[in-house]
C-alpha positions, 0 to 999 in steps of 0.5 A: 499500500505504501509504494502505491501511495509513493508511486501516485504521489510521484506520478502527479509530480512527473506529469507537471514536470514533463510538461513545464520542464520538456515542453520545448521539445515534447509535449502531450496535448491530451491530459487523459493520455498521461498515465504516469505508470510505475513498475507494477501498474497494468501497462503493456510495454511491447512496441512496434512501428506504426503501419505506414512504416512498417513490413511483413517481413523483416519486422522487429518490435520490442519489449520495454523493461522498466520494472526489473530491478536487477536489469537496466532499463532496457528495450529487447526482442525475443531473438534479436537481442536488447539495448540499454544505457548504462550510467557513470555519474561522478564515477559511481556506475549505475547499471541496474534499475534498483540503484536508481535514485528515482525509478522510471515512470512511464509518463505516456505509452503509445503503440510505437513509443514510450515516454519515461522519466527517471533519475539515475543520480540525485539531482539528475533528471532524465527524460527518455523517449523510446520510439520504434520508427519503422520495422528496422529502426528503433531509437532512444532520445535522452534529455538529461537535466542537472537540477542540483547545485553541483557539477557532475561528470557523466559517463554514458554507455549505450549498448547493444547485446546479443547473447547467441554467439553470433554477433559479429563486428564488421567494423566501426563507421567513423563517418556515422559514428557507429558500429557495423555488426551481423547476427543470426536469427533462427526461424524456430520458435516454441510454439510454431516456428516461421514459415520456411518458404517465407522471406524471414531474414536470418542473416542480419545486419545492425547499425548501432550508432548515436548522435553525440561526442564519441569519447570511445566505443568497444566490443566484449564478451561476457555479461554486464557484471564483466562490463562493470569490471571494465568501466570500473578498472582500478583507479590506481592501476598503472594501466587505467583507462577511461576508454573502451578497448576500441575493437574493430573486428570480431565475435562479441557478446555486445558492443558499447558507445561512450560519451563523456561530459561534465553537466553544470547546475541548470544545464541540459545535454540531450543525445540519441542512439539508434539501432538499425537492422536489415537483412544482409542482403539489403543495401546498408546505405539505405539504412544508414540514409534512413537513420541520418534523416532522423538525426536531430529530427524532433520526435514531436510530430510522431507524439502528435500523431499519436495523440490524434489517434486517440482523439476519437477514443471514448474518455472513459472517467475511471475511478481507478488509475489502473483501469485507464492504463489497462484500457489504453494498453489494450488499444495500443495491443490492437494497433501494434498488430497491424501491418500495411497492404502487401501481397494479395491484399490491398487492404491493411491486415493484422497479425496475432502478434509482432513481438514475440513473433511466431509462425501461426500467429503471422501473416493471415487474419482469422475471424475469431482474432478479428473480434479485436476490431470491435475495440480497435474501431474506437482507435482507427475506424478506417483501419479496422474496416480495411481489416474486415475488407481483406475477407471481403476481397478474397471471399470465394464466389461461392460465399466461402470465407476461408479459415485464414486471409491475408498476403498470401490470399485465401487459406482454406486448408481442404480437408475430405469430408466423409459426410459430403464424400467430397474434399471440403474448405475449411472456414472460420468461426462465423463472427463476421457480420457481428464484427461488421455491425459493431464496427459500423456502429462506431464508424457510421460508414454506410458504404462499409455496411452496404458491402459488409451486408452483401458479403455476410449474406453470401457467407451465411448461404455458404454455411447453410450449404456446406455446414448442414449436411442433412438440411434440418437447420442445425450445423455441424463443423467441417472436416478439419473442425478442430481448427475451424470450431477454434478450440484447437486442442484439449477439448472434452467433447470433440476430442476423443481421448484425454491425452490426445493419443491420436492424430488431429483428424482422428481426434475431432468429432466435431464434423460428426455432431449437431453443433451447438456452438456453430448453430448459435453463431449462424443465428447470431450472424442472421440477427446482425444481418437483420439489423444491417437490412433494417439500417439500410432500409430493407425492412422486408429482408430484415424480417426474413432474417429474424424469422430464420434466426427464430427458427434455428433458435426454436430447433436448438431449444427443442433438440439441444436442451437437457431438462435433466441438467438445464443446460445446452449441449451438442447432439449426434448428428444422426439421431439427435441424442446426447450420445456418440458411440458410447460417449456421453456429450453432456459435458458442461462447456462454456458454449452452453452459455451461448444461447444467451449471447445469441438471443436464442432462449426464453427468459426462464431457461436464461434464469436456469442457465445463470444458476449454473453459470454463478455456481463457484464450483463450476464456472463462477471462478476467481479470473472469469468463466472457464471453457469447461466446468470445474467439476468435470474430470477433464477440467484443468485450470493450468495454462501450461501450453497453447490452445487449451480448452479444458479449463483456461478463460479465453476472453473472447468467449467470456465476453460473449457470456458477458453480451448474453447476460446483458441481452437478458438484463443481468446487468449486475452479473455482467458487470461482475464477470467484466471485474473478473475478466479485467482482474485476469488481465491486469494481474498479468500486466502488472506482473509481467506486462504482457497480454495472453492468449488465454488466462487460468481461471484459478492461478496466476502462472501462464505459459501460452503465447504472449501478447495475443491480439484478441485480448484488446477485446478488454477495451470493448468490454470496458466501454460496454461496462461504462454504458451499463453503469450510465444506464442506472 
């Protein structure tokens, strides 16, 4: 409690100090964006270049670590090393955050930029701006002010470190004050390797340079302790030198630039250093020229661009400052995953994550990840619409929206279907018209709505033709259902064995069932097509969509409701029983609550579902609603890998439950669920400053892919909660 109070008090000082002492250089003209975040605030600290200066391949993002006491304040990527500054003030080395006189506070944070304040030494005030300018260039801008009454001698050591035994000094370029280096990055990833056929660079060139008067430079092997020993050479040694080793060639673990100056009371000093990176096949002169254009250029226009970007965002008046930090972080997550048009798409698109980067999440969009556009639209409506237009642009002539769309075009992963006795394309969970409607509700772009409606109609017609084999109005997932149904692994119903003894195709039975989730998703698509048609003045078509949605809803209530357990389940496609062979399909999953989301049930049945939902031995857990009831024998609260659906909390599904509660007037419960979801996310952001693919319902330890774009849905949730509270 004491630490929190001190952080808030210091933050109040920081915002004033920043705007007065640094206003001549950089200012933020929107107080809402001043977050003043300390080490344990729920701040997302991964940064990537703005879309207009980004590219799909050879793109480098960075995570800022301003909170690890045993480390220097640094900026690093999973495979590309890190860079940072070591301070030496009056011959005293300050090489880790724990030794700072005042630890870093983040004044403002955007998707490509962080602005910080700290004091490495009493009276030495530092404003540091970290900026990922492009996919290949990042810079650190440092303004140093002597607020004391004494003169101080300062040595600064900007450093680049890559500890994979591949960093090689080619030369030191005197003309441009920087090291020319190369290093290697593997395409192997823990979760999913990068595509071997895609032009991801593995042999990279680094240009590490600075705008400052260089006193020396050097390259070394070892770690920061060994570097400390270098710069703290025995004062009485005969061979003592303030100079680094001036190494010009060879393998190293890190390199350092070095400047030395005196700062009198009231004086300021500004330096800037750059990390440029490119494929070794590219022209080094292009990288040097690009960095040269940035030298001594004010960053104010880039700050102003970010401030303008946030001008349309709902300015929620949060009582708790931590919630505002979480809200802005979620919007930055979505923005940071956006890339410009390339390859086979004419529209901007997103990747699941840019840092860290893994293969399955890079290069193509999937509709369930596109739920993030429902939040991102508040930040950039045109960009969110463009992302949805990628699907429209690449939609099949028959109406198919495939599993993945993006730079390589439609990716439909054909699989043989025993039901249709033919090879069938793989689609995605049909959230298409729902997302488009939510985007339109913010953008109010009628042309987008018209195109969305036309595309959405074709898609639903494709689903009716290709996902309802017996034409009874209920739907089954396709032959490659294990990815189509969003529940890749460890699913209690679709998965044959608890430990996945068989291969993926044999494990999954979702194409053998009438599936509750898909049937409700189709209902939801139809209800949103009805809204679109009404908005476009097509009342007759709207009525038809409502009628069809109600018909399927009635079938779901007739066939998929189990009166003994008061819950909804999948059924056998052939006889509509709750058994497949000898397996009982009545396993209580989160999808049993989707009838609330799709407005598919009576208030009486909604009340029965709520009783199950709020049972703390089943679904009402500390960090949200798990994908499988906690009393199921397959339940596991542990997030020990990616893609688990037997317990972990997935924000997109919990958001659907939240919407369902609102649909049926359970507003207080909806707010309580939202609080659980926000607690799950803020707990992780406060600990490790990452978003995550999924969250444990019961504990805080996660081993799954970090910085997953769909977590941006939490910003949409927070807007919805504010609307609910205003209704009271």
